[in-house]
C-alpha positions as CSV (number, residue, x, y, z in Angstrom):
1,X,13.9,-71.2,-5.5
2,X,15.8,-68.4,-7.2
3,X,18.3,-69.5,-9.8
4,X,21.9,-68.7,-8.9
5,X,23.5,-66.2,-11.3
6,X,26.2,-67.7,-13.5
7,X,29.8,-67.2,-12.5
8,X,31.5,-64.5,-14.4
9,X,34.0,-65.5,-17.1
10,X,37.3,-63.7,-17.8
11,X,39.7,-63.2,-20.6
12,X,43.3,-62.1,-20.0
13,X,45.2,-60.5,-22.8
14,X,49.0,-60.5,-22.4
15,X,50.5,-63.5,-20.6
16,X,53.6,-62.1,-19.1
17,X,54.3,-62.2,-15.4
18,X,51.4,-60.0,-14.4
19,X,48.8,-61.4,-16.8
20,X,49.9,-65.0,-16.0
21,X,49.5,-64.3,-12.3
22,X,46.0,-62.9,-12.8
23,X,44.9,-65.7,-15.0
24,X,46.3,-68.5,-12.8
25,X,44.7,-67.0,-9.7
26,X,41.3,-66.7,-11.3
27,X,41.5,-70.4,-12.5
28,X,42.6,-71.5,-9.0
29,X,39.4,-69.8,-7.7
30,X,37.2,-71.8,-10.1
31,X,36.6,-69.3,-12.8
32,X,36.7,-69.8,-16.6
33,X,39.6,-67.9,-18.1
34,X,40.6,-67.4,-21.7
35,X,44.3,-66.5,-22.1
36,X,45.4,-64.5,-25.1
37,X,48.8,-63.5,-26.3
38,X,50.4,-62.5,-29.6
39,X,53.3,-64.9,-28.9
40,X,52.2,-68.5,-29.7
41,X,54.8,-69.9,-27.3
42,X,53.5,-67.8,-24.4
43,X,50.0,-69.0,-25.0
44,X,51.1,-72.6,-25.4
45,X,52.9,-72.6,-22.1
46,X,49.7,-72.0,-20.2
47,X,47.5,-74.3,-22.3
48,X,47.3,-76.9,-19.6
49,X,46.6,-74.4,-16.8
50,X,43.9,-72.1,-18.2
51,X,40.5,-73.0,-19.5
52,X,41.6,-72.1,-23.0
53,X,44.5,-70.2,-24.6
54,X,44.9,-68.7,-28.0
55,X,47.5,-66.8,-29.9
56,X,46.2,-63.8,-31.8
57,X,46.7,-60.1,-32.5
58,X,44.5,-58.4,-29.9
59,X,44.4,-55.1,-31.8
60,X,42.5,-56.9,-34.6
61,X,38.8,-56.6,-34.1
62,X,38.0,-59.6,-36.4
63,X,40.4,-61.8,-34.5
64,X,38.6,-60.8,-31.2
65,X,35.2,-61.5,-32.7
66,X,36.5,-64.9,-33.8
67,X,37.1,-65.9,-30.2
68,X,33.7,-64.5,-29.1
69,X,35.4,-62.0,-26.8
70,X,32.1,-60.2,-26.0
71,X,30.9,-63.3,-24.2
72,X,33.4,-62.7,-21.4
73,X,32.2,-60.5,-18.5
74,X,35.5,-58.9,-18.0
75,X,38.6,-58.6,-20.2
76,X,41.9,-57.7,-18.5
77,X,44.5,-56.1,-20.7
78,X,47.8,-57.1,-19.1
79,X,50.1,-56.1,-22.0
80,X,53.5,-55.1,-20.5
81,X,55.8,-52.5,-22.1
82,X,54.1,-52.1,-25.5
83,X,51.8,-49.3,-24.5
84,X,50.6,-48.7,-28.1
85,X,49.5,-52.3,-28.3
86,X,47.7,-52.0,-25.0
87,X,46.0,-48.8,-26.2
88,X,44.9,-50.2,-29.5
89,X,43.7,-53.4,-27.8
90,X,41.5,-51.4,-25.4
91,X,40.0,-49.4,-28.3
92,X,39.3,-52.7,-30.2
93,X,37.7,-54.3,-27.2
94,X,35.3,-51.4,-26.6
95,X,34.6,-51.2,-30.3
96,X,33.4,-54.8,-30.5
97,X,31.3,-54.3,-27.4
98,X,33.1,-55.8,-24.5
99,X,31.3,-54.7,-21.3
100,X,34.1,-54.3,-18.9
101,X,37.8,-53.7,-19.7
102,X,40.4,-53.5,-17.0
103,X,43.9,-52.3,-18.1
104,X,47.3,-52.4,-16.6
105,X,49.3,-49.1,-16.9
106,X,52.9,-48.2,-16.0
107,X,52.1,-44.6,-14.9
108,X,49.5,-41.9,-14.4
109,X,49.9,-40.6,-18.0
110,X,49.1,-44.0,-19.4
111,X,46.2,-44.4,-17.0
112,X,44.7,-41.1,-18.1
113,X,45.0,-42.1,-21.8
114,X,43.5,-45.6,-21.3
115,X,40.5,-44.1,-19.4
116,X,39.9,-41.6,-22.2
117,X,39.8,-44.3,-24.9
118,X,37.2,-46.4,-22.9
119,X,38.9,-48.5,-20.3
120,X,36.5,-49.1,-17.4
121,X,39.3,-49.4,-14.8
122,X,43.0,-48.9,-14.9
123,X,45.4,-50.3,-12.2
124,X,49.0,-49.3,-11.5
125,X,50.5,-52.5,-10.1
126,X,54.0,-51.1,-9.7
127,X,52.8,-47.9,-8.0
128,X,50.6,-49.9,-5.7
129,X,53.4,-52.4,-4.9
130,X,55.7,-49.4,-4.1
131,X,53.0,-47.8,-1.9
132,X,52.5,-51.1,-0.1
133,X,56.2,-51.5,0.6
134,X,56.4,-47.9,1.9
135,X,53.6,-48.7,4.4
136,X,55.3,-51.9,5.5
137,X,58.6,-50.2,6.0
138,X,57.1,-47.4,8.1
139,X,54.4,-49.3,9.9
140,X,56.0,-52.3,11.7
141,X,52.6,-53.6,13.0
142,X,51.2,-53.9,9.5
143,X,50.7,-57.4,8.0
144,X,49.0,-56.5,4.8
145,X,47.4,-53.5,3.1
146,X,44.8,-53.0,0.4
147,X,44.3,-49.5,-1.1
148,X,40.7,-48.4,-1.6
149,X,41.1,-45.6,-4.2
150,X,43.6,-42.8,-3.7
151,X,42.9,-42.0,0.0
152,X,41.5,-45.0,1.8
153,X,42.8,-48.4,2.7
154,X,42.0,-51.7,4.5
155,X,44.9,-52.8,6.7
156,X,45.6,-56.0,8.5
157,X,47.8,-55.3,11.5
158,X,48.8,-56.3,15.0
159,X,47.3,-54.3,17.9
160,X,49.4,-51.3,19.1
161,X,51.4,-52.6,22.1
162,X,50.0,-50.0,24.5
163,X,46.5,-51.5,24.0
164,X,47.4,-55.1,24.7
165,X,45.1,-56.3,27.6
166,X,42.6,-53.5,26.9
167,X,39.2,-53.8,25.2
168,X,38.6,-52.8,21.6
169,X,36.5,-50.0,23.0
170,X,39.7,-48.2,24.1
171,X,40.8,-48.0,20.5
172,X,37.4,-47.0,19.1
173,X,37.2,-44.2,21.7
174,X,40.2,-42.4,20.2
175,X,38.0,-39.7,18.7
176,X,40.8,-38.1,16.7
177,X,41.2,-41.2,14.6
178,X,38.6,-41.8,11.9
179,X,39.1,-45.6,11.5
180,X,36.8,-48.6,12.0
181,X,37.8,-52.0,13.2
182,X,35.8,-54.4,11.0
183,X,37.3,-57.8,12.0
184,X,39.3,-59.5,14.7
185,X,41.3,-62.7,14.3
186,X,42.7,-64.9,17.1
187,X,44.3,-68.0,15.9
188,X,42.0,-69.5,13.3
189,X,38.9,-67.8,14.7
190,X,37.8,-64.7,12.8
191,X,35.1,-62.4,14.2
192,X,33.4,-59.9,11.9
193,X,32.3,-56.7,13.6
194,X,33.9,-57.8,16.9
195,X,32.3,-56.8,20.2
196,X,33.8,-53.7,21.8
197,X,34.5,-55.6,25.0
198,X,36.9,-58.0,23.2
199,X,40.2,-57.8,25.2
200,X,43.2,-57.6,22.9
201,X,46.1,-60.1,23.0
202,X,49.6,-59.7,21.6
203,X,49.1,-62.2,18.7
204,X,45.7,-60.9,17.7
205,X,45.2,-59.5,14.2
206,X,42.9,-56.5,13.5
207,X,41.4,-55.5,10.1
208,X,41.0,-51.8,10.0
209,X,39.4,-49.6,7.4
210,X,39.6,-45.8,6.9
211,X,41.6,-42.9,5.4
212,X,45.2,-44.2,4.8
213,X,46.8,-41.4,6.8
214,X,44.5,-42.1,9.8
215,X,45.3,-45.8,9.7
216,X,49.0,-45.0,9.7
217,X,48.5,-42.8,12.8
218,X,46.4,-45.6,14.4
219,X,49.3,-48.0,13.8
220,X,51.8,-45.6,15.4
221,X,49.9,-45.4,18.7
222,X,52.6,-47.8,20.0
C-alpha cells in the first residue's frame, strides 16, 4: 500500500485580522500552523488556538532559522500596513530557503514589488473583496464567487428564472456563452458533472465556471 503523503504545514507571519483568520481556518481544518508576530501580546493571544506561536522579528534571518522556518511547506506573510516589513520579511524567507511564500498586498504596485523580490504568490484581499461585492450587487442570482486569476471565476448561483422547469441542456445550448456547469445542488444533495436532462427547480444551486464576463451574462439571462 502506498504511503500517504504527509499533510503540509504552514507558518503565518503577522497575526492581525487577516493573518489570524488564515491561521485559525487552517487549524480548524486540521493543519499544523506556526503563528509569528513581532508583537508578543498578539502572539500570546493565539497561543491556545494555534499549534504554536512565537514573537520574533521576521526580517531577521537568524530568528527565522531559530524556529526552523524552512521546515514549513508554505509561509504566509500577512503583515498589514508596514509594507517595508513585509518586503524585508519576504526577502529573508527566500534567502533562508523557504520553498513557498504567499504575501498579502494592498495594491498592484506592492504586488509587483513582492513578486520581483521572490514571493511565489501575492493576493490582494481588499481588491478581491471589492470585486466580489460588485458582482453580488449587480448579479442578484449569485450566492458566492471565487476569482480564478484575472479573467475567470467560479460562481455559485441560482438558476435564471426563465430556465426553471427546463433541463440543464437548455442552458448548455446557449452557444454564445462560454461557461460550464460543473455541479448542481438540490437540498443537501450535490451532483458533480450533473446530467444534462436534470430539470431545474427554483431553489437549486448551480456551480458555474468560465470567463467572468460570460458568467455575468449567464446570470443575467433572467
